[in-house]
C-alpha positions, 0 to 999 in steps of 0.5 A: 532425446526426451519429448519436447514440451512448451512452457510459458512463464508470466512472471508469476506462474508456469504454464503449458502454452504450446508456443513450441519453445523447446525445453528438452527433458525439463520444464518449469518446476514449481517455484515458491512465490517470491515475497518482498523482504522489505518495503521502504517509504518515501514522501512524494508531495501533498496530493493535488486533488486534496491538499490535506492528504500526503502521497507516498511512494514505496519500493520493494526489496530485494532489488534483485527480485523482479516484482513488476506487474504484481499487485500489492494490497492494503488490508486492515490489521487487527483493530484500529484507531481510535480516531480522536477527531470522530464523535457520535453524529459526525458527518464523517466516518471514523478514520481508523482503518485502511480503505483496501487500496491496491496497486500494481508494482512498476519499474524499479519495484515501486508502487505509488501512491498511498495517500494518508491523512484526513480529507480537507472537508474533514479537517475543516469540519473537525476544526469547526466542531472544536475537535482539534487538536486530534488525530488517529493511528492505526496499522496497515497490512501489506500483501502481495499477490501469489498464485496460492493467494495473497502473502503478508509482507509488512505491517505499517503504522499510519497516522494523521493529526489536525491542529488549529493550523496544521495537518500531519500525515505519517506512513511507516515513520515518514512524516510530513506536516504543513500549515493548512489552509 
């Protein structure tokens, strides 16, 4: 019989961990890091801390691949905006790119929450400065961690708009509107 070696698997990497679990003549082999083939978006609710942001939950596919514990991160896609609410001298930065948030994938291959929309302070400010109706649309690249680095798995379109009485938030084709305040 060949030499017994110990290997461990942390869900992402194979490594020698000296835990004495026999694998006989074979051990871990280099495996290509799995990446999602799709990401679905579902609306959750208006954000409890800022009522003009809408929270979304995402589910990674395929369901038979376990992404739990992996990190997903949003990155800027080439270009962005423009933000039609923003103006030179505005008290708020242009809302024309993502913030670079990252999330851990949890049970069910889900990650949440991605909050999309103008902050309530910006909504009031732009209304008071005669900018409404106005809005923005830009893209969000979603990447997942891998031992060799982050892998792009999806590009989404995000948008938000303000009228004199409503706010709207959209992520990947799922859109929510409400009267505010």
